[in-house]
PQR file with spaces between the fields and no chain letter, atoms N, CA, C, O and H, PARSE charges and radii, in Angstrom:
ATOM       1  N    MET     1      98.095   79.343  104.807 -0.4000 1.5000
ATOM       2  CA   MET     1      96.870   79.241  104.024 -0.0000 2.0000
ATOM       3  C    MET     1      96.928   78.007  103.138  0.5500 1.7000
ATOM       4  O    MET     1      97.963   77.706  102.544 -0.5500 1.4000
ATOM       5  N    LYS     2      95.831   77.309  103.054 -0.4000 1.5000
ATOM       6  CA   LYS     2      95.764   76.087  102.260 -0.0000 2.0000
ATOM       7  C    LYS     2      95.661   76.427  100.771  0.5500 1.7000
ATOM       8  O    LYS     2      94.967   77.366  100.381 -0.5500 1.4000
ATOM       9  H    LYS     2      94.990   77.553  103.536  0.4000 1.0000
ATOM      10  N    GLU     3      96.362   75.648   99.955 -0.4000 1.5000
ATOM      11  CA   GLU     3      96.351   75.875   98.511 -0.0000 2.0000
ATOM      12  C    GLU     3      95.015   75.408   97.921  0.5500 1.7000
ATOM      13  O    GLU     3      94.447   74.412   98.368 -0.5500 1.4000
ATOM      14  H    GLU     3      96.925   74.886  100.272  0.4000 1.0000
ATOM      15  N    LEU     4      94.522   76.134   96.917 -0.4000 1.5000
ATOM      16  CA   LEU     4      93.266   75.785   96.259 -0.0000 2.0000
ATOM      17  C    LEU     4      93.444   74.523   95.414  0.5500 1.7000
ATOM      18  O    LEU     4      94.539   74.278   94.907 -0.5500 1.4000
ATOM      19  H    LEU     4      94.984   76.944   96.554  0.4000 1.0000
ATOM      20  N    PRO     5      92.389   73.715   95.251 -0.5600 1.5000
ATOM      21  CA   PRO     5      92.487   72.563   94.365  0.2800 2.0000
ATOM      22  C    PRO     5      92.631   73.031   92.906  0.5500 1.7000
ATOM      23  O    PRO     5      92.249   74.157   92.586 -0.5500 1.4000
ATOM      24  N    PRO     6      93.167   72.196   92.035 -0.5600 1.5000
ATOM      25  CA   PRO     6      93.439   72.607   90.653  0.2800 2.0000
ATOM      26  C    PRO     6      92.225   73.140   89.910  0.5500 1.7000
ATOM      27  O    PRO     6      92.351   74.061   89.104 -0.5500 1.4000
ATOM      28  N    TRP     7      91.046   72.573   90.171 -0.4000 1.5000
ATOM      29  CA   TRP     7      89.860   72.998   89.424 -0.0000 2.0000
ATOM      30  C    TRP     7      89.320   74.339   89.891  0.5500 1.7000
ATOM      31  O    TRP     7      88.419   74.887   89.256 -0.5500 1.4000
ATOM      32  H    TRP     7      90.943   71.825   90.826  0.4000 1.0000
ATOM      33  N    LYS     8      89.849   74.889   90.996 -0.4000 1.5000
ATOM      34  CA   LYS     8      89.419   76.207   91.458 -0.0000 2.0000
ATOM      35  C    LYS     8      90.469   77.285   91.214  0.5500 1.7000
ATOM      36  O    LYS     8      90.219   78.462   91.475 -0.5500 1.4000
ATOM      37  H    LYS     8      90.580   74.444   91.512  0.4000 1.0000
ATOM      38  N    ARG     9      91.628   76.900   90.721 -0.4000 1.5000
ATOM      39  CA   ARG     9      92.691   77.867   90.449 -0.0000 2.0000
ATOM      40  C    ARG     9      92.453   78.575   89.119  0.5500 1.7000
ATOM      41  O    ARG     9      91.728   78.082   88.254 -0.5500 1.4000
ATOM      42  H    ARG     9      91.831   75.944   90.509  0.4000 1.0000
ATOM      43  N    ASP    10      93.077   79.739   88.976 -0.4000 1.5000
ATOM      44  CA   ASP    10      93.039   80.434   87.691 -0.0000 2.0000
ATOM      45  C    ASP    10      93.899   79.684   86.693  0.5500 1.7000
ATOM      46  O    ASP    10      94.836   78.979   87.065 -0.5500 1.4000
ATOM      47  H    ASP    10      93.665   80.140   89.678  0.4000 1.0000
ATOM      48  N    LYS    11      93.565   79.847   85.415 -0.4000 1.5000
ATOM      49  CA   LYS    11      94.341   79.213   84.357 -0.0000 2.0000
ATOM      50  C    LYS    11      95.738   79.843   84.336  0.5500 1.7000
ATOM      51  O    LYS    11      95.861   81.066   84.412 -0.5500 1.4000
ATOM      52  H    LYS    11      92.803   80.420   85.114  0.4000 1.0000
ATOM      53  N    PRO    12      96.785   79.027   84.233 -0.5600 1.5000
ATOM      54  CA   PRO    12      98.133   79.596   84.237  0.2800 2.0000
ATOM      55  C    PRO    12      98.391   80.450   82.997  0.5500 1.7000
ATOM      56  O    PRO    12      97.833   80.208   81.927 -0.5500 1.4000
ATOM      57  N    ALA    13      99.245   81.447   83.167 -0.4000 1.5000
ATOM      58  CA   ALA    13      99.594   82.311   82.049 -0.0000 2.0000
ATOM      59  C    ALA    13     100.510   81.564   81.100  0.5500 1.7000
ATOM      60  O    ALA    13     101.261   80.686   81.522 -0.5500 1.4000
ATOM      61  H    ALA    13      99.699   81.644   84.037  0.4000 1.0000
ATOM      62  N    GLY    14     100.456   81.899   79.844 -0.4000 1.5000
ATOM      63  CA   GLY    14     101.328   81.256   78.868 -0.0000 2.0000
ATOM      64  C    GLY    14     100.650   80.086   78.187  0.5500 1.7000
ATOM      65  O    GLY    14      99.554   79.665   78.556 -0.5500 1.4000
ATOM      66  H    GLY    14      99.845   82.613   79.501  0.4000 1.0000
ATOM      67  N    LYS    15     101.340   79.578   77.181 -0.4000 1.5000
ATOM      68  CA   LYS    15     100.797   78.488   76.395 -0.0000 2.0000
ATOM      69  C    LYS    15     101.142   77.149   77.045  0.5500 1.7000
ATOM      70  O    LYS    15     102.268   76.946   77.499 -0.5500 1.4000
ATOM      71  H    LYS    15     102.231   79.921   76.882  0.4000 1.0000
ATOM      72  N    SER    16     100.177   76.244   77.089 -0.4000 1.5000
ATOM      73  CA   SER    16     100.431   74.928   77.648 -0.0000 2.0000
ATOM      74  C    SER    16     101.069   74.025   76.594  0.5500 1.7000
ATOM      75  O    SER    16     100.895   74.227   75.392 -0.5500 1.4000
ATOM      76  H    SER    16      99.262   76.409   76.721  0.4000 1.0000
ATOM      77  N    LEU    17     101.803   73.036   77.064 -0.4000 1.5000
ATOM      78  CA   LEU    17     102.438   72.078   76.176 -0.0000 2.0000
ATOM      79  C    LEU    17     101.726   70.739   76.282  0.5500 1.7000
ATOM      80  O    LEU    17     101.321   70.345   77.376 -0.5500 1.4000
ATOM      81  H    LEU    17     101.945   72.871   78.041  0.4000 1.0000
ATOM      82  N    PRO    18     101.565   70.031   75.168 -0.5600 1.5000
ATOM      83  CA   PRO    18     100.919   68.720   75.252  0.2800 2.0000
ATOM      84  C    PRO    18     101.820   67.714   75.959  0.5500 1.7000
ATOM      85  O    PRO    18     103.042   67.861   75.971 -0.5500 1.4000
ATOM      86  N    LEU    19     101.207   66.699   76.545 -0.4000 1.5000
ATOM      87  CA   LEU    19     101.979   65.647   77.202 -0.0000 2.0000
ATOM      88  C    LEU    19     102.680   64.784   76.147  0.5500 1.7000
ATOM      89  O    LEU    19     102.152   64.549   75.060 -0.5500 1.4000
ATOM      90  H    LEU    19     100.214   66.580   76.535  0.4000 1.0000
ATOM      91  N    THR    20     103.870   64.327   76.495 -0.4000 1.5000
ATOM      92  CA   THR    20     104.594   63.415   75.609 -0.0000 2.0000
ATOM      93  C    THR    20     103.960   62.039   75.739  0.5500 1.7000
ATOM      94  O    THR    20     103.221   61.793   76.693 -0.5500 1.4000
ATOM      95  H    THR    20     104.299   64.519   77.377  0.4000 1.0000
ATOM      96  N    PRO    21     104.230   61.136   74.803 -0.5600 1.5000
ATOM      97  CA   PRO    21     103.690   59.770   74.934  0.2800 2.0000
ATOM      98  C    PRO    21     104.106   59.092   76.251  0.5500 1.7000
ATOM      99  O    PRO    21     103.325   58.336   76.828 -0.5500 1.4000
ATOM     100  N    GLU    22     105.318   59.357   76.720 -0.4000 1.5000
ATOM     101  CA   GLU    22     105.773   58.773   77.987 -0.0000 2.0000
ATOM     102  C    GLU    22     104.967   59.330   79.158  0.5500 1.7000
ATOM     103  O    GLU    22     104.613   58.594   80.079 -0.5500 1.4000
ATOM     104  H    GLU    22     105.952   59.972   76.251  0.4000 1.0000
ATOM     105  N    GLN    23     104.681   60.629   79.121 -0.4000 1.5000
ATOM     106  CA   GLN    23     103.897   61.254   80.187 -0.0000 2.0000
ATOM     107  C    GLN    23     102.464   60.732   80.175  0.5500 1.7000
ATOM     108  O    GLN    23     101.876   60.501   81.232 -0.5500 1.4000
ATOM     109  H    GLN    23     104.969   61.228   78.374  0.4000 1.0000
ATOM     110  N    LYS    24     101.899   60.544   78.981 -0.4000 1.5000
ATOM     111  CA   LYS    24     100.546   60.000   78.878 -0.0000 2.0000
ATOM     112  C    LYS    24     100.483   58.592   79.452  0.5500 1.7000
ATOM     113  O    LYS    24      99.538   58.241   80.159 -0.5500 1.4000
ATOM     114  H    LYS    24     102.376   60.732   78.122  0.4000 1.0000
ATOM     115  N    ALA    25     101.501   57.786   79.141 -0.4000 1.5000
ATOM     116  CA   ALA    25     101.543   56.419   79.664 -0.0000 2.0000
ATOM     117  C    ALA    25     101.661   56.422   81.186  0.5500 1.7000
ATOM     118  O    ALA    25     101.019   55.615   81.858 -0.5500 1.4000
ATOM     119  H    ALA    25     102.269   58.071   78.567  0.4000 1.0000
ATOM     120  N    ALA    26     102.469   57.318   81.728 -0.4000 1.5000
ATOM     121  CA   ALA    26     102.632   57.404   83.179 -0.0000 2.0000
ATOM     122  C    ALA    26     101.322   57.828   83.840  0.5500 1.7000
ATOM     123  O    ALA    26     100.961   57.288   84.886 -0.5500 1.4000
ATOM     124  H    ALA    26     102.991   57.973   81.182  0.4000 1.0000
ATOM     125  N    ALA    27     100.607   58.785   83.248 -0.4000 1.5000
ATOM     126  CA   ALA    27      99.329   59.235   83.809 -0.0000 2.0000
ATOM     127  C    ALA    27      98.299   58.114   83.759  0.5500 1.7000
ATOM     128  O    ALA    27      97.544   57.917   84.711 -0.5500 1.4000
ATOM     129  H    ALA    27     100.900   59.223   82.399  0.4000 1.0000
ATOM     130  N    LYS    28      98.269   57.381   82.653 -0.4000 1.5000
ATOM     131  CA   LYS    28      97.321   56.269   82.523 -0.0000 2.0000
ATOM     132  C    LYS    28      97.649   55.167   83.533  0.5500 1.7000
ATOM     133  O    LYS    28      96.738   54.599   84.137 -0.5500 1.4000
ATOM     134  H    LYS    28      98.883   57.541   81.879  0.4000 1.0000
ATOM     135  N    ASP    29      98.919   54.859   83.722 -0.4000 1.5000
ATOM     136  CA   ASP    29      99.330   53.846   84.685 -0.0000 2.0000
ATOM     137  C    ASP    29      98.928   54.258   86.100  0.5500 1.7000
ATOM     138  O    ASP    29      98.430   53.440   86.874 -0.5500 1.4000
ATOM     139  H    ASP    29      99.658   55.319   83.231  0.4000 1.0000
ATOM     140  N    ARG    30      99.145   55.518   86.429 -0.4000 1.5000
ATOM     141  CA   ARG    30      98.771   56.024   87.759 -0.0000 2.0000
ATOM     142  C    ARG    30      97.260   55.910   87.967  0.5500 1.7000
ATOM     143  O    ARG    30      96.806   55.528   89.045 -0.5500 1.4000
ATOM     144  H    ARG    30      99.550   56.183   85.800  0.4000 1.0000
ATOM     145  N    ALA    31      96.484   56.241   86.932 -0.4000 1.5000
ATOM     146  CA   ALA    31      95.029   56.151   87.040 -0.0000 2.0000
ATOM     147  C    ALA    31      94.595   54.700   87.254  0.5500 1.7000
ATOM     148  O    ALA    31      93.744   54.426   88.100 -0.5500 1.4000
ATOM     149  H    ALA    31      96.853   56.552   86.056  0.4000 1.0000
ATOM     150  N    GLU    32      95.167   53.786   86.501 -0.4000 1.5000
ATOM     151  CA   GLU    32      94.796   52.376   86.640 -0.0000 2.0000
ATOM     152  C    GLU    32      95.158   51.833   88.023  0.5500 1.7000
ATOM     153  O    GLU    32      94.401   51.052   88.599 -0.5500 1.4000
ATOM     154  H    GLU    32      95.858   54.009   85.814  0.4000 1.0000
ATOM     155  N    ARG    33      96.306   52.240   88.556 -0.4000 1.5000
ATOM     156  CA   ARG    33      96.710   51.791   89.893 -0.0000 2.0000
ATOM     157  C    ARG    33      95.757   52.296   90.965  0.5500 1.7000
ATOM     158  O    ARG    33      95.649   51.703   92.038 -0.5500 1.4000
ATOM     159  H    ARG    33      96.921   52.874   88.088  0.4000 1.0000
ATOM     160  N    ASN    34      95.063   53.397   90.671 -0.4000 1.5000
ATOM     161  CA   ASN    34      94.117   53.975   91.628 -0.0000 2.0000
ATOM     162  C    ASN    34      92.664   53.647   91.295  0.5500 1.7000
ATOM     163  O    ASN    34      91.749   54.265   91.839 -0.5500 1.4000
ATOM     164  H    ASN    34      95.150   53.879   89.799  0.4000 1.0000
ATOM     165  N    GLY    35      92.447   52.677   90.404 -0.4000 1.5000
ATOM     166  CA   GLY    35      91.097   52.199   90.124 -0.0000 2.0000
ATOM     167  C    GLY    35      90.290   53.043   89.155  0.5500 1.7000
ATOM     168  O    GLY    35      89.063   52.947   89.132 -0.5500 1.4000
ATOM     169  H    GLY    35      93.190   52.175   89.963  0.4000 1.0000
ATOM     170  N    ARG    36      90.948   53.862   88.360 -0.4000 1.5000
ATOM     171  CA   ARG    36      90.235   54.672   87.364 -0.0000 2.0000
ATOM     172  C    ARG    36      90.585   54.175   85.967  0.5500 1.7000
ATOM     173  O    ARG    36      91.717   53.760   85.721 -0.5500 1.4000
ATOM     174  H    ARG    36      91.945   53.940   88.379  0.4000 1.0000
ATOM     175  N    ARG    37      89.624   54.215   85.055 -0.4000 1.5000
ATOM     176  CA   ARG    37      89.866   53.748   83.692 -0.0000 2.0000
ATOM     177  C    ARG    37      90.693   54.743   82.886  0.5500 1.7000
ATOM     178  O    ARG    37      91.473   54.358   82.016 -0.5500 1.4000
ATOM     179  H    ARG    37      88.704   54.553   85.255  0.4000 1.0000
ATOM     180  N    TYR    38      90.512   56.018   83.185 -0.4000 1.5000
ATOM     181  CA   TYR    38      91.196   57.064   82.431 -0.0000 2.0000
ATOM     182  C    TYR    38      91.857   58.042   83.394  0.5500 1.7000
ATOM     183  O    TYR    38      91.378   58.224   84.513 -0.5500 1.4000
ATOM     184  H    TYR    38      89.878   56.330   83.892  0.4000 1.0000
ATOM     185  N    PRO    39      92.956   58.676   82.970 -0.5600 1.5000
ATOM     186  CA   PRO    39      93.597   59.675   83.832  0.2800 2.0000
ATOM     187  C    PRO    39      92.724   60.920   83.974  0.5500 1.7000
ATOM     188  O    PRO    39      92.043   61.324   83.030 -0.5500 1.4000
ATOM     189  N    ASN    40      92.750   61.515   85.147 -0.4000 1.5000
ATOM     190  CA   ASN    40      92.012   62.753   85.379 -0.0000 2.0000
ATOM     191  C    ASN    40      92.988   63.934   85.385  0.5500 1.7000
ATOM     192  O    ASN    40      94.175   63.768   85.104 -0.5500 1.4000
ATOM     193  H    ASN    40      93.303   61.187   85.914  0.4000 1.0000
ATOM     194  N    LEU    41      92.494   65.090   85.698 -0.4000 1.5000
ATOM     195  CA   LEU    41      93.310   66.309   85.708 -0.0000 2.0000
ATOM     196  C    LEU    41      94.517   66.164   86.624  0.5500 1.7000
ATOM     197  O    LEU    41      95.625   66.556   86.260 -0.5500 1.4000
ATOM     198  H    LEU    41      91.530   65.226   85.926  0.4000 1.0000
ATOM     199  N    VAL    42      94.311   65.609   87.797 -0.4000 1.5000
ATOM     200  CA   VAL    42      95.399   65.483   88.768 -0.0000 2.0000
ATOM     201  C    VAL    42      96.472   64.526   88.246  0.5500 1.7000
ATOM     202  O    VAL    42      97.661   64.791   88.419 -0.5500 1.4000
ATOM     203  H    VAL    42      93.411   65.290   88.093  0.4000 1.0000
ATOM     204  N    ASP    43      96.075   63.418   87.612 -0.4000 1.5000
ATOM     205  CA   ASP    43      97.049   62.486   87.035 -0.0000 2.0000
ATOM     206  C    ASP    43      97.862   63.174   85.942  0.5500 1.7000
ATOM     207  O    ASP    43      99.080   63.004   85.870 -0.5500 1.4000
ATOM     208  H    ASP    43      95.109   63.203   87.472  0.4000 1.0000
ATOM     209  N    ASN    44      97.197   63.941   85.102 -0.4000 1.5000
ATOM     210  CA   ASN    44      97.903   64.643   84.030 -0.0000 2.0000
ATOM     211  C    ASN    44      98.845   65.715   84.572  0.5500 1.7000
ATOM     212  O    ASN    44      99.943   65.901   84.046 -0.5500 1.4000
ATOM     213  H    ASN    44      96.208   64.078   85.161  0.4000 1.0000
ATOM     214  N    MET    45      98.422   66.419   85.617 -0.4000 1.5000
ATOM     215  CA   MET    45      99.298   67.425   86.217 -0.0000 2.0000
ATOM     216  C    MET    45     100.524   66.758   86.834  0.5500 1.7000
ATOM     217  O    MET    45     101.641   67.261   86.706 -0.5500 1.4000
ATOM     218  H    MET    45      97.531   66.269   86.044  0.4000 1.0000
ATOM     219  N    TRP    46     100.314   65.629   87.502 -0.4000 1.5000
ATOM     220  CA   TRP    46     101.423   64.885   88.098 -0.0000 2.0000
ATOM     221  C    TRP    46     102.410   64.441   87.017  0.5500 1.7000
ATOM     222  O    TRP    46     103.621   64.587   87.182 -0.5500 1.4000
ATOM     223  H    TRP    46      99.407   65.221   87.606  0.4000 1.0000
ATOM     224  N    ALA    47     101.893   63.901   85.913 -0.4000 1.5000
ATOM     225  CA   ALA    47     102.754   63.411   84.840 -0.0000 2.0000
ATOM     226  C    ALA    47     103.533   64.547   84.189  0.5500 1.7000
ATOM     227  O    ALA    47     104.697   64.371   83.830 -0.5500 1.4000
ATOM     228  H    ALA    47     100.909   63.783   85.779  0.4000 1.0000
ATOM     229  N    SER    48     102.913   65.697   84.035 -0.4000 1.5000
ATOM     230  CA   SER    48     103.626   66.817   83.405 -0.0000 2.0000
ATOM     231  C    SER    48     104.774   67.294   84.292  0.5500 1.7000
ATOM     232  O    SER    48     105.823   67.692   83.785 -0.5500 1.4000
ATOM     233  H    SER    48     101.967   65.841   84.327  0.4000 1.0000
ATOM     234  N    ARG    49     104.586   67.259   85.597 -0.4000 1.5000
ATOM     235  CA   ARG    49     105.677   67.641   86.515 -0.0000 2.0000
ATOM     236  C    ARG    49     106.785   66.605   86.528  0.5500 1.7000
ATOM     237  O    ARG    49     107.961   66.958   86.613 -0.5500 1.4000
ATOM     238  H    ARG    49     103.734   66.936   86.009  0.4000 1.0000
ATOM     239  N    GLN    50     106.427   65.335   86.445 -0.4000 1.5000
ATOM     240  CA   GLN    50     107.437   64.287   86.443 -0.0000 2.0000
ATOM     241  C    GLN    50     108.320   64.365   85.202  0.5500 1.7000
ATOM     242  O    GLN    50     109.521   64.101   85.272 -0.5500 1.4000
ATOM     243  H    GLN    50     105.472   65.048   86.376  0.4000 1.0000
ATOM     244  N    GLY    51     107.732   64.724   84.076 -0.4000 1.5000
ATOM     245  CA   GLY    51     108.483   64.806   82.830 -0.0000 2.0000
ATOM     246  C    GLY    51     109.507   65.916   82.837  0.5500 1.7000
ATOM     247  O    GLY    51     110.577   65.772   82.246 -0.5500 1.4000
ATOM     248  H    GLY    51     106.757   64.938   84.019  0.4000 1.0000
ATOM     249  N    LYS    52     109.198   67.037   83.504 -0.4000 1.5000
ATOM     250  CA   LYS    52     110.135   68.151   83.539 -0.0000 2.0000
ATOM     251  C    LYS    52     111.384   67.796   84.329  0.5500 1.7000
ATOM     252  O    LYS    52     112.482   68.252   84.012 -0.5500 1.4000
ATOM     253  H    LYS    52     108.328   67.154   83.984  0.4000 1.0000
ATOM     254  N    ALA    53     111.207   66.977   85.360 -0.4000 1.5000
ATOM     255  CA   ALA    53     112.341   66.602   86.195 -0.0000 2.0000
ATOM     256  C    ALA    53     112.995   65.308   85.711  0.5500 1.7000
ATOM     257  O    ALA    53     114.012   64.885   86.260 -0.5500 1.4000
ATOM     258  H    ALA    53     110.314   66.606   85.618  0.4000 1.0000
ATOM     259  N    GLY    54     112.419   64.679   84.687 -0.4000 1.5000
ATOM     260  CA   GLY    54     112.962   63.443   84.166 -0.0000 2.0000
ATOM     261  C    GLY    54     112.817   62.272   85.122  0.5500 1.7000
ATOM     262  O    GLY    54     113.693   61.409   85.189 -0.5500 1.4000
ATOM     263  H    GLY    54     111.593   65.023   84.241  0.4000 1.0000
ATOM     264  N    LYS    55     111.704   62.237   85.868 -0.4000 1.5000
ATOM     265  CA   LYS    55     111.520   61.205   86.878 -0.0000 2.0000
ATOM     266  C    LYS    55     110.620   60.064   86.433  0.5500 1.7000
ATOM     267  O    LYS    55     110.323   59.179   87.235 -0.5500 1.4000
ATOM     268  H    LYS    55     110.992   62.938   85.813  0.4000 1.0000
ATOM     269  N    ILE    56     110.177   60.056   85.187 -0.4000 1.5000
ATOM     270  CA   ILE    56     109.251   59.000   84.746 -0.0000 2.0000
ATOM     271  C    ILE    56     109.981   57.683   84.639  0.5500 1.7000
ATOM     272  O    ILE    56     109.378   56.670   84.283 -0.5500 1.4000
ATOM     273  H    ILE    56     110.419   60.775   84.536  0.4000 1.0000
């Protein structure tokens, strides 16, 4: 079964954590490389996952 896109999923349980300045910079850089002025939901989700694994 195909996974639902982020905007159609239920909100995750628990409290969310704000992005760190490094994660925000990574999301903004990714958005600019893809022709967007500002990061979108997918860029922010990508950056939050990268920060947990220390891959930024």
